[in-house]
C-alpha positions in Angstrom: -12.4 161.7 -183.6 -10.9 158.8 -181.8 -14.2 157.5 -180.8 -15.6 157.6 -184.2 -12.4 155.8 -185.6 -13.1 153.1 -183.1 -16.7 152.8 -184.2 -15.5 152.7 -187.9 -13.1 149.8 -187.0 -15.8 147.7 -185.0 -18.4 148.3 -187.6 -16.4 147.0 -190.2 -14.8 144.2 -188.1 -18.3 142.9 -187.7 -18.9 142.6 -191.3 -18.2 138.7 -191.7 -20.3 136.2 -193.3 -21.0 133.5 -190.6 -23.8 131.4 -192.1 -27.4 130.9 -190.9 -28.4 131.9 -187.7 -28.3 129.3 -184.6 -31.6 128.8 -182.9 -30.8 128.9 -179.1 -33.2 126.4 -178.1 -31.7 123.9 -180.7 -28.3 125.0 -179.4 -28.9 124.2 -175.5 -30.6 120.8 -176.7 -27.4 119.7 -178.8 -25.1 121.0 -176.1 -26.8 118.9 -173.5 -26.8 115.9 -175.9 -23.1 116.3 -176.5 -22.3 116.7 -172.6 -24.4 113.5 -172.2 -22.2 111.7 -174.8 -19.0 112.9 -173.2 -19.7 111.7 -169.8 -20.7 108.3 -171.3 -17.6 108.2 -173.0 -15.8 108.9 -169.8 -17.7 106.1 -168.0 -16.7 103.6 -170.8 -13.3 104.7 -170.4 -13.0 104.5 -166.6 -14.3 100.9 -166.9 -11.8 100.0 -169.3 -8.7 101.5 -167.4 -10.0 99.9 -164.0 -10.6 96.8 -165.6 -7.2 96.2 -166.9 -5.8 97.7 -163.9 -7.6 95.1 -161.7 -6.5 92.2 -163.8 -2.8 93.5 -163.1 -3.0 93.7 -159.7 -4.8 90.7 -158.8 -1.9 88.6 -160.4 0.3 89.8 -157.6 1.4 86.9 -155.0 -0.9 87.7 -152.2 1.7 86.0 -149.6 4.5 88.7 -150.3 2.3 91.3 -148.5 1.4 91.1 -144.9 -1.8 93.4 -145.1 -4.3 92.7 -148.1 -6.8 95.2 -149.2 -10.4 94.3 -149.8 -11.9 94.8 -153.5 -15.4 94.9 -154.8 -14.9 96.5 -158.2 -17.6 99.2 -158.2 -17.1 102.6 -159.8 -19.3 105.1 -157.8 -20.2 108.6 -157.8 -22.4 111.0 -155.5 -25.3 111.9 -157.6 -25.3 115.2 -159.3 -27.3 116.7 -162.1 -25.0 115.4 -164.8 -24.8 111.9 -163.6 -28.5 112.0 -163.1 -29.3 113.2 -166.6 -26.8 110.7 -168.1 -28.0 107.6 -166.3 -31.6 108.6 -166.1 -31.9 108.3 -162.4 -35.0 109.5 -160.5 -33.1 110.6 -157.4 -31.2 113.8 -156.7 -28.9 112.5 -153.9 -27.1 109.4 -153.0 -24.5 107.1 -154.2 -24.9 105.6 -157.7 -22.8 102.7 -159.5 -21.9 104.4 -162.6 -19.8 101.3 -163.8 -18.4 97.9 -162.7 -15.0 96.4 -163.1 -14.9 93.3 -165.6 -14.5 90.3 -163.7 -14.8 91.8 -160.3 -16.6 90.3 -157.3 -19.2 93.0 -157.6 -20.1 92.4 -161.2 -20.1 88.6 -160.5 -22.5 89.2 -157.9 -24.8 91.0 -160.0 -24.6 94.6 -159.1 -25.4 96.9 -162.1 -24.9 100.3 -163.5 -27.5 102.6 -162.2 -27.7 100.7 -159.0 -28.3 103.0 -155.9 -26.2 102.0 -152.9 -28.1 102.7 -149.7 -26.2 100.5 -147.1 -23.1 98.4 -146.7 -23.4 95.7 -144.1 -26.2 97.4 -142.3 -24.6 100.7 -142.2 -26.2 103.5 -144.0 -24.5 104.9 -147.2 -24.9 108.7 -148.0 -21.7 109.3 -150.0 -18.7 107.6 -151.7 -16.8 108.4 -148.4 -19.2 106.4 -146.5 -18.8 103.4 -148.9 -15.0 103.6 -148.7 -15.1 103.6 -144.9 -17.0 100.4 -145.0 -15.0 98.9 -147.4 -11.8 99.5 -145.8 -13.0 97.6 -142.7 -13.9 94.5 -144.5 -11.8 91.5 -143.1 -10.6 88.4 -145.0 -13.4 85.8 -144.9 -16.3 88.2 -144.5 -18.7 89.0 -147.1 -20.2 92.4 -148.0 -23.9 92.9 -147.9 -24.7 95.7 -150.2 -28.3 97.2 -150.1 -29.2 98.8 -153.2 -32.4 100.6 -155.0 -32.9 99.1 -158.6 -36.0 100.2 -160.6 -37.9 101.1 -157.4 -37.0 97.7 -155.7 -34.8 97.4 -152.6 -32.3 94.5 -153.1 -29.7 92.9 -150.8 -26.7 91.6 -152.6 -23.9 89.6 -151.0 -20.5 90.1 -152.4 -17.5 88.2 -151.6 -14.7 90.3 -151.8 -11.1 89.5 -153.3 -8.3 90.8 -151.3 -5.4 92.4 -153.4 -1.7 93.3 -152.1 -2.1 97.0 -153.2 -4.9 99.7 -153.3 -4.4 101.5 -156.4 -7.0 103.4 -158.1 -7.3 104.3 -161.7 -8.6 107.5 -163.3 -9.0 109.1 -166.5 -8.4 112.7 -167.5 -9.8 114.7 -170.5 -6.2 116.1 -171.2 -5.3 115.5 -174.7 -1.6 115.1 -174.0 -0.1 111.7 -174.8 0.6 110.8 -171.2 -0.3 108.8 -168.1 1.2 109.3 -164.6 1.3 108.0 -161.1 0.0 110.1 -158.2 -0.5 109.7 -154.6 -4.2 109.4 -155.5 -3.3 106.7 -157.9 -2.8 106.1 -161.7 -4.2 109.0 -164.1 -4.5 108.2 -167.8 -5.1 111.0 -170.3 -7.6 110.8 -173.1 -4.6 111.6 -175.3 -2.9 108.6 -174.6 -6.1 106.4 -174.8 -6.4 107.7 -178.4 -2.8 107.1 -179.1 -2.7 103.3 -177.9 -4.2 100.5 -180.3 -5.1 98.0 -177.9 -5.5 96.5 -174.3 -2.2 95.1 -174.3 -0.4 98.2 -174.9 -2.6 99.9 -172.3 -1.5 97.3 -169.9 2.0 97.9 -170.5 1.6 101.6 -169.9 -0.5 101.0 -166.6 1.9 98.3 -165.3 4.6 101.1 -165.8 2.7 103.6 -163.5 1.8 101.0 -161.1 5.6 100.0 -160.9 6.3 103.8 -159.9 3.9 103.3 -157.0 5.0 99.9 -155.6 8.7 100.8 -156.1 8.3 104.1 -154.1 9.4 106.4 -157.0 6.9 109.2 -155.7 8.5 109.3 -152.3 11.9 109.0 -153.3 11.6 111.7 -156.1 10.1 114.1 -153.3 13.0 113.4 -151.2 15.5 113.8 -154.0 14.0 117.2 -155.0 14.1 118.4 -151.4 17.7 117.3 -150.9 18.7 119.0 -154.2 16.9 122.3 -153.2 18.8 122.3 -149.8 22.0 121.5 -151.5 21.4 124.3 -154.1 20.6 126.7 -151.1 23.7 125.8 -149.4 26.0 126.2 -152.3 24.4 129.6 -153.2 25.1 130.9 -149.5 28.6 129.5 -149.1 30.5 129.2 -152.3 31.6 132.3 -154.4 31.0 132.9 -158.2 28.2 130.4 -158.4 25.1 131.9 -159.8 21.7 131.0 -158.4 20.6 130.0 -162.0 23.6 127.6 -162.3 22.8 126.0 -159.1 19.2 125.6 -160.2 20.4 124.1 -163.4 22.7 121.7 -161.7 20.1 120.6 -158.9 17.5 119.9 -161.5 20.0 118.0 -163.7 21.0 115.9 -161.0 17.3 115.0 -160.1 16.5 114.4 -163.7 19.3 112.1 -163.8 18.1 109.9 -160.9 14.4 110.2 -162.4 15.7 108.3 -165.6 16.8 105.6 -163.6 13.2 105.4 -161.7 11.7 105.3 -165.4 14.0 102.4 -166.4 12.9 100.6 -163.2 9.3 101.2 -163.7 9.8 100.1 -167.4 11.6 96.7 -166.3 9.0 95.9 -163.7 5.9 97.1 -165.8 6.7 94.6 -168.4 6.8 91.9 -165.8 3.5 93.0 -164.2 1.8 93.0 -167.6 3.3 89.7 -168.7 2.4 88.0 -165.6 -1.4 89.3 -165.8 -1.6 87.5 -169.1 -1.0 90.5 -171.5 0.8 90.1 -174.6 3.8 92.5 -173.9 5.1 92.0 -177.4 2.2 93.7 -178.7 2.4 96.2 -176.0 5.9 97.6 -176.5 4.8 98.9 -180.0 3.5 101.9 -178.2 7.4 102.7 -177.7 8.1 102.9 -181.2 4.9 104.6 -182.3 5.9 107.2 -179.4 9.3 107.8 -180.9 7.9 108.1 -184.4 4.8 110.6 -183.3 7.2 112.6 -180.7 10.6 112.6 -182.2 11.9 114.9 -179.6 11.8 112.0 -177.3 14.8 110.6 -179.1 17.1 113.7 -178.0 19.4 113.2 -175.3 19.3 116.0 -172.7 20.9 116.6 -169.4 17.6 118.0 -167.9 15.4 115.3 -169.4 13.6 113.2 -166.7 13.0 110.2 -168.9 15.4 108.1 -170.9 15.5 108.5 -174.9 12.5 106.5 -176.1 15.0 104.3 -178.5 16.7 103.2 -175.4 13.4 102.4 -173.6 12.3 100.3 -176.7 15.6 98.4 -176.9 15.7 97.7 -173.1 12.1 96.3 -173.3 12.8 94.2 -176.3 15.7 92.5 -174.6 13.8 92.1 -171.2 11.0 90.2 -173.1 13.4 87.5 -174.3 14.6 86.7 -170.8 11.0 86.8 -169.2 10.7 83.1 -169.5 13.7 82.4 -167.5 12.2 84.5 -164.5 10.8 83.3 -161.3 7.6 85.3 -161.3 6.2 84.0 -158.2 9.3 85.5 -156.3 8.3 88.3 -154.0 11.1 90.6 -155.7 8.7 90.9 -158.5 5.8 91.7 -156.3 
C-alpha cells in the first residue's frame, strides 16, 4: 500500500510542463562557451585589480624600506585544460602569461598574453613556483631575461624590473558578497564588490584600505588579540564562579570586535592617503561608503559585537580626512 502511494505521488509530481527538450550536444557546447566567457571575465578582472594595486604600491616612498621587492607585472598560470581552451594554446604543460599589469615593466618590455615562459635568466621554468623563485632573487640594477614561446617562435625579452616596498598580491573571487579582505596571501576582491563599485577611484580606495591592513600589521595583531581573548576567557571560566562559558565567550568576542573597529578606522585613514598619493580621485572614491550604507542599511546599526564601525561614521571620518589631505607631508615615512 505504501509503495503504491509513493509511486502515485512520484508520478503526479513529475507531471509538469518544462518546455521543449534540450539537446545534450547543444547543452555541452553552450556550457563550454559560457565557461570560457567566465574565465575570460575573471582574467579581465584580475588585470584590472592588479593594475590598480600596482599603481598604489609603486607610489610608496622606497627610501622608507630597507628591503625592496622586485616586480615585473606578469599574471601567470600553470597550463591546465581550462586555460588552454580559453587562450587557445597548443601546449598542455608549462607556464602561460594570462595577463599583464598596466604600466608594468613586463608590459613595457613587450611580454604579451599567451606567451609561454620557458626560462628566467637561463634557469628553466616549469611552473609558476619556478618563476617566483627566480623573481625573488633579482637584485636592484639587474635585468630579467625572460625566454618565451610565441606563435612557434622562441624569443628572449629583457625586462628591467621595478622595485617596490611591499610584495602584496591581488586576487579576485567569484563570491557574490559585497566584500574585499586582506589575508596572508594578499588582497582578495569579490565579484560582488566589483559589480557594486562604479569606477576605478572607488576600487582604489577599497584596495588601499586592504593594503593598509597588511602594512599596518593588523592581521598579526588581530590574531594575537584573538588568542589573548581566548586564553583570558579560559582563565575566567576556570577560576571565577557564576560566570557562564557563553558569557565569557560573548565578552571576549566583544572586546576583540572593539579593537577590530579601531583597525578598520586606521585602515580607512591610511587607505585614503594611499589612494590619494597614487593619483586617484578619493572624493569620487568615498561614494562607495554612501552607497554601501544605502544598500546595506544594517551597516548603520551599532553593536557591541560588530567588528566594523557603522558606515555613517566611516563616511564622516573619510570626508573630514579628505579636507586635510593637502596639509599632510605624504613623503613622510609615517605614511609608507
